[in-house]
C-alpha positions in Angstrom: -130.1 -46.0 -152.2 -128.8 -42.2 -152.4 -125.2 -41.2 -150.6 -127.6 -39.3 -147.7 -128.8 -43.9 -146.3 -125.1 -44.8 -146.7 -124.2 -41.6 -144.1 -126.8 -42.6 -142.4 -126.1 -46.4 -142.5 -122.2 -45.5 -141.5 -123.2 -43.1 -138.9 -125.4 -46.6 -136.9 -122.7 -48.4 -137.8 -120.1 -46.4 -135.6 -122.7 -45.2 -133.1 -122.8 -49.1 -132.5 -119.3 -49.5 -131.3 -117.2 -47.9 -128.7 -114.9 -45.8 -128.6 -114.7 -46.5 -132.6 -113.2 -49.9 -132.0 -114.6 -52.2 -134.4 -113.7 -54.5 -132.6 -115.2 -54.1 -129.3 -119.0 -53.9 -130.4 -120.6 -51.3 -127.6 -123.1 -53.5 -125.4 -127.4 -52.6 -125.6 -128.2 -52.1 -122.4 -132.0 -51.7 -121.7 -133.7 -48.3 -121.6 -136.6 -46.9 -119.4 -138.7 -43.9 -119.4 -137.6 -42.4 -116.5 -134.3 -43.2 -114.7 -134.3 -46.1 -111.3 -134.0 -45.7 -107.6 -130.8 -47.5 -106.1 -131.1 -47.4 -102.6 -127.6 -45.8 -100.7 -125.7 -44.7 -97.8 -124.9 -41.3 -99.5 -127.3 -39.5 -101.8 -130.4 -41.9 -101.3 -130.1 -43.7 -97.9 -134.3 -44.2 -97.8 -137.4 -43.4 -100.1 -140.8 -43.3 -100.1 -143.2 -44.6 -102.9 -146.3 -46.0 -104.0 -146.0 -49.6 -104.6 -147.8 -50.5 -108.1 -148.9 -54.1 -109.4 -148.4 -55.6 -112.9 -150.1 -54.6 -115.9 -152.2 -57.1 -115.6 -153.2 -57.0 -111.7 -154.8 -60.7 -111.0 -152.1 -62.8 -112.9 -148.6 -60.4 -113.6 -146.3 -60.4 -110.8 -145.4 -57.3 -109.2 -142.1 -58.1 -108.6 -139.3 -59.8 -110.4 -136.1 -62.0 -109.3 -133.0 -61.7 -110.8 -129.3 -61.3 -109.4 -126.5 -58.7 -109.8 -122.8 -58.7 -108.7 -120.6 -55.3 -108.5 -116.9 -56.6 -110.4 -114.0 -54.7 -110.8 -110.9 -54.6 -112.9 -108.2 -53.0 -114.0 -106.6 -52.5 -117.6 -102.5 -52.4 -118.4 -103.1 -49.2 -119.3 -104.4 -48.5 -116.0 -107.9 -47.6 -116.5 -110.1 -48.8 -114.0 -113.4 -50.7 -115.0 -116.8 -50.6 -112.6 -119.5 -52.4 -113.0 -122.9 -54.2 -112.0 -123.4 -57.6 -114.0 -126.7 -59.0 -114.3 -127.2 -62.9 -113.6 -130.1 -65.9 -114.4 -132.2 -66.0 -111.2 -131.0 -68.6 -109.9 -127.3 -70.0 -110.5 -127.0 -70.8 -114.5 -123.4 -73.8 -114.9 -123.6 -72.2 -118.6 -122.9 -69.2 -118.0 -119.7 -67.8 -119.4 -119.8 -65.1 -116.4 -120.1 -67.6 -113.5 -117.6 -69.5 -114.4 -115.0 -66.8 -114.2 -117.2 -66.0 -110.7 -116.1 -69.0 -109.2 -112.8 -69.4 -110.3 -112.3 -65.5 -108.9 -113.8 -67.3 -106.0 -111.1 -69.8 -105.9 -108.1 -67.7 -106.6 -109.4 -65.2 -103.8 -109.8 -62.1 -106.6 -113.0 -60.4 -105.6 -111.9 -59.5 -101.9 -114.0 -57.4 -99.7 -114.9 -55.7 -95.8 -117.2 -59.4 -95.5 -115.2 -61.7 -97.8 -115.0 -62.6 -101.6 -117.4 -60.6 -103.2 -120.5 -62.5 -104.3 -123.7 -62.2 -106.4 -126.6 -60.6 -104.8 -130.6 -61.8 -105.2 -132.0 -59.0 -106.3 -136.3 -57.7 -106.8 -137.0 -55.2 -109.4 -140.2 -53.5 -109.0 -142.9 -50.1 -109.6 -143.1 -48.2 -107.9 -143.8 -44.3 -108.1 -141.9 -41.7 -105.8 -144.6 -40.1 -103.2 -143.6 -36.4 -101.8 -146.1 -34.7 -99.5 -146.5 -30.6 -100.0 -149.0 -28.0 -98.1 -152.2 -26.6 -99.8 -155.4 -25.0 -98.6 -158.4 -26.3 -97.2 -161.0 -24.3 -98.1 -163.4 -25.9 -95.8 -161.1 -25.2 -92.6 -159.0 -22.3 -94.8 -156.3 -24.0 -93.3 -152.6 -25.6 -94.4 -152.8 -28.9 -94.7 -150.0 -32.1 -95.4 -151.8 -34.1 -99.2 -149.4 -36.7 -100.4 -149.2 -36.5 -104.0 -147.5 -39.2 -106.7 -145.0 -37.9 -109.1 -145.5 -36.7 -112.5 -143.6 -35.4 -115.1 -144.3 -32.2 -116.5 -147.1 -33.5 -119.5 -148.7 -34.7 -115.9 -148.3 -38.4 -116.3 -146.8 -40.6 -113.6 -143.1 -41.3 -113.5 -142.8 -44.8 -112.6 -139.1 -45.9 -112.1 -138.0 -49.1 -111.2 -136.5 -49.5 -107.6 -133.9 -53.2 -106.5 -135.6 -54.2 -103.5 -132.6 -57.0 -101.2 -134.4 -59.6 -99.5 -134.5 -58.5 -96.3 -136.9 -55.7 -98.1 -139.0 -57.6 -100.2 -139.4 -60.1 -97.5 -140.9 -57.0 -95.6 -143.3 -55.8 -97.6 -144.6 -59.6 -98.1 -145.2 -59.4 -94.1 -147.1 -56.7 -94.7 -149.1 -57.3 -97.0 -149.9 -60.1 -95.5 -150.9 -58.2 -92.2 -155.0 -57.3 -92.2 -153.8 -54.5 -89.7 -152.4 -52.4 -93.0 -155.1 -52.3 -95.3 -156.0 -48.6 -95.9 -159.8 -50.1 -96.0 -159.7 -52.3 -93.3 -158.8 -56.0 -92.0 -161.4 -56.9 -94.7 -160.5 -55.0 -97.6 -159.5 -56.1 -100.7 -156.6 -58.1 -101.1 -154.6 -55.8 -102.9 -154.2 -53.6 -99.2 -151.6 -50.4 -99.8 -151.0 -51.9 -103.7 -154.5 -51.6 -104.1 -155.4 -48.5 -107.0 -157.9 -47.3 -105.9 -157.0 -46.6 -102.3 -152.9 -46.6 -102.2 -151.2 -46.2 -99.3 -147.9 -44.8 -98.6 -144.7 -47.4 -98.2 -140.7 -47.0 -96.5 -137.7 -48.1 -97.0 -134.4 -47.7 -95.7 -131.2 -49.0 -95.5 -130.2 -51.2 -92.4 -129.3 -48.8 -88.9 -125.7 -49.4 -88.0 -124.6 -52.7 -87.4 -127.7 -54.6 -89.1 -128.0 -55.9 -92.5 -132.2 -56.3 -92.1 -133.5 -53.1 -94.1 -136.3 -51.2 -92.9 -139.7 -51.6 -94.4 -142.9 -48.6 -92.9 -146.2 -49.1 -94.2 -148.6 -46.2 -93.4 -152.6 -47.0 -94.0 -153.4 -43.8 -93.0 -151.0 -41.7 -95.6 -153.5 -42.7 -98.4 -152.9 -41.8 -101.8 -155.5 -40.8 -104.4 -156.5 -43.4 -106.8 -154.5 -44.5 -110.0 -156.0 -42.0 -113.2 -156.4 -44.2 -116.2 -153.7 -45.4 -118.5 -151.3 -45.1 -115.4 -150.4 -49.4 -116.4 -149.1 -47.5 -119.9 -146.3 -45.5 -117.6 -145.0 -48.8 -116.0 -141.0 -50.7 -116.6 -141.2 -53.9 -118.7 -139.4 -56.2 -115.2 -138.4 -59.1 -117.8 -136.5 -57.3 -120.3 -135.1 -55.1 -117.4 -133.5 -58.8 -115.9 -131.7 -60.2 -119.3 -128.2 -61.0 -117.9 -125.4 -59.0 -119.6 -123.8 -62.1 -121.2 -127.3 -61.9 -123.3 -127.6 -58.9 -124.1 -126.9 -57.6 -127.5 -122.7 -57.4 -127.5 -123.3 -58.4 -124.0 -121.1 -61.8 -124.1 -118.3 -59.6 -126.2 -118.0 -57.1 -123.5 -118.2 -60.4 -120.8 -115.9 -62.3 -122.9 -113.4 -58.8 -122.1 -113.9 -58.3 -118.9 -112.7 -61.6 -117.9 -109.9 -61.5 -120.0 -108.5 -57.9 -118.3 -109.8 -59.4 -115.1 -107.9 -62.1 -115.8 -104.1 -59.9 -116.3 -105.3 -57.7 -114.1 -102.1 -59.2 -112.3 -99.2 -56.9 -114.0 -96.2 -58.8 -111.9 -97.8 -62.3 -113.1 -98.0 -61.1 -116.8 -94.4 -59.7 -116.9 -92.9 -62.9 -115.4 -94.9 -65.0 -117.7 -93.6 -62.5 -119.9 -90.1 -63.4 -119.4 -90.0 -66.5 -118.4 -91.4 -67.4 -122.2 -88.5 -65.7 -123.4 -86.4 -67.3 -121.5 -86.9 -70.5 -122.5 -87.0 -69.7 -126.5 -83.0 -68.6 -126.2 -79.8 -70.7 -124.8 -79.4 -70.2 -120.7 -75.4 -70.4 -120.8 -73.6 -71.8 -117.9 -73.4 -69.8 -115.1 -69.3 -68.7 -114.4 -67.9 -69.9 -111.3 -67.4 -66.7 -108.9 -63.9 -66.7 -107.1 -64.6 -67.4 -103.1 -63.3 -64.1 -101.4 -62.3 -66.1 -98.7 -59.6 -67.9 -100.7 -56.2 -66.0 -99.1 -57.1 -66.9 -95.7 -56.8 -70.2 -96.0 -54.5 -72.0 -94.0 -51.9 -74.4 -95.0 -52.0 -78.1 -94.4 -51.6 -80.4 -91.1 -50.1 -83.9 -90.6 -52.9 -85.7 -88.3 -51.9 -84.8 -84.4 -49.3 -87.0 -83.0 -47.7 -88.1 -86.2 -44.6 -87.5 -87.6 -43.7 -85.5 -91.0 -42.4 -87.7 -93.6 -39.3 -87.1 -94.5 -39.0 -85.7 -98.0 -42.8 -84.7 -98.7 -43.4 -81.5 -100.3 -45.0 -79.5 -97.8 -47.7 -77.2 -99.3 -46.9 -74.3 -101.9 -48.1 -70.7 -99.6 -50.5 -68.1 -100.5 -51.1 -65.4 -102.2 -50.7 -63.0 -99.0 -47.4 -65.2 -97.3 -49.7 -65.6 -94.7 -48.6 -68.7 -92.3 -50.6 -69.8 -89.6 -49.2 -70.7 -86.1 -48.6 -74.6 -85.9 -51.8 -75.6 -83.1 -50.4 -77.2 -80.2 -51.1 -80.8 -79.5 -53.9 -82.0 -78.2 -53.6 -84.4 -75.1 -55.9 -86.1 -74.0 -56.6 -85.3 -70.4 -54.3 -87.5 -67.8 -55.9 -90.5 -66.8 -56.1 -90.5 -62.7 -54.0 -93.9 -61.6 -54.1 -94.9 -58.0 -51.4 -93.8 -55.9 -48.9 -96.8 -55.6 -47.4 -96.1 -51.3 -44.5 -97.7 -50.8 -45.5 -99.7 -47.3 -49.5 -101.1 -47.7 -51.6 -99.1 -45.7 -52.8 -99.7 -42.7 -57.0 -100.3 -42.8 -59.1 -98.8 -40.2 -60.0 -99.9 -37.5 -63.1 -101.8 -38.6 -62.6 -102.3 -41.8 -61.7 -106.0 -43.6 -58.8 -105.8 -46.0 -61.2 -107.9 -48.4 -62.9 -104.3 -48.8 -60.0 -102.9 -50.3 -59.1 -105.4 -52.9 -61.9 -106.0 -54.7 -63.3 -102.1 -54.8 -61.8 -100.5 -57.0 -61.1 -96.7 -57.1 -63.7 -95.0 -59.4 -62.8 -91.2 -58.2 -66.5 -91.2 -56.1 -65.2 -91.8 -51.7 -67.0 -94.4 -50.3 -66.5 -92.8 -47.4 -68.0 -89.3 -45.9 -66.2 -86.2 -48.0 -64.4 -85.1 -44.4 -61.9 -88.2 -44.8 -60.4 -88.9 -48.4 -60.4 -92.8 -49.6 -57.7 -95.1 -49.4 -56.6 -95.6 -52.8 -56.3 -99.3 -53.6 -52.5 -100.7 -53.7 -51.9 -103.6 -56.7 -50.2 -106.4 -55.9 -46.4 -105.6 -54.8 -43.6 -108.3 -56.4 -41.9 -109.3 -53.8 -39.3 -112.1 -53.0 -40.4 -115.8 -51.3 -40.7 -114.5 -47.6 -38.5 -117.3 -45.4 -40.8 -120.2 -44.1 -42.1 -119.1 -40.8 -42.0 -121.1 -37.6 -44.6 -123.5 -37.4 -46.3 -121.4 -34.7 -50.2 -119.6 -35.2 -50.3 -116.5 -36.0 -51.2 -113.7 -34.2 -54.2 -112.9 -34.3 -56.0 -109.2 -33.7 -59.1 -108.0 -31.6 -61.3 -108.9 -35.1 -60.2 -112.3 -35.2 -57.9 -111.7 -38.1 -54.2 -112.4 -38.8 -52.2 -108.9 -36.9 -50.1 -107.4 -39.2 -48.3 -105.8 -36.9 -46.8 -109.2 -34.8 -46.3 -110.4 -38.3 -44.1 -107.7 -39.9 -42.5 -107.7 -36.2 -41.4 -111.1 -36.7 -39.9 -110.7 -40.5 -37.6 -108.2 -39.0 -36.2 -111.0 -35.9 -35.9 -113.2 -38.6 -33.7 -110.6 -40.7 -31.7 -109.8 -38.1 -30.7 -112.7 -36.9 
């Protein structure tokens, strides 16, 4: 091996790495002869094309299913990473990227205006873009519009890949099954507008506002020239174009690196974890007790209300600012309403019984209308025994009860005698 060969080999090794970092080899993506077509709302909202069958028209599928997801991450230096990752056509539990996506979805780390970002099902197909041109018809000497396929400077067909959404792919399948859209009539070949001998133009456009379905139209009258021999050599290998990213050359290392960057996207969480680890390795001293800024305003301790101070008991020392709290006035319970004891038992109102006043206590609530105050209950009066009454019948009042006034008059007469 010559020195020039060594230099060439070293140059090839350097070319396989990203930014000269030997720890992060560059992912090798599949190449295409021409740039693919990707529908978007800005530059390519629609496309007119000829849909091509597989290389072997009878056995090879014209579309290959796959899944794609657009992910974003930010490095520790603030660099934004954005990329579409290719996944298997169906869910693969063994994929480390799909496992990471499931974890990020649970943690709500893939936000979008429609919720969490999810993988999209797509179908990759081979197409030739169609355009129009004005040509002179020699028979009529008039300008006519013709539909032509895209070609390169050498006259070869420019075959590009196109990613169709589920709604767009389903629209094309329905159009293929519609015999009225067959350029060669309802009894034409089953290939319909995909027939290489008499193809027709297809139109796919982005959904209209407030809709989600892609628009698909077929123009059976806009027939195209038959494909020239050798067209199948210009087809792209669709299966090679949909290999999952982590199964590409050096793709697994890139996927792992992206997962690490995505998991560290929150700098606050990283700083908090680093701070926690640093504190865990050090002895944490006891926190000093902060002085109470209101300690100088504390009032001295008073003995319980209603008790006399103990003689000789030391008083609490005055505080630093010589503040003396005012003596709290003694708390007295509200006076209990006691019945007023009159000197002479009151006379019962007319029509009332003496027993009603002896047996019903006064609770402060009048038992008669508010216009007349309730008579207080008189407690029994301790008096000397009354002299013996003469044996006679006590006078009665109009209610058949002893007359109190007559009894008092009798007592006064006896005392006077």
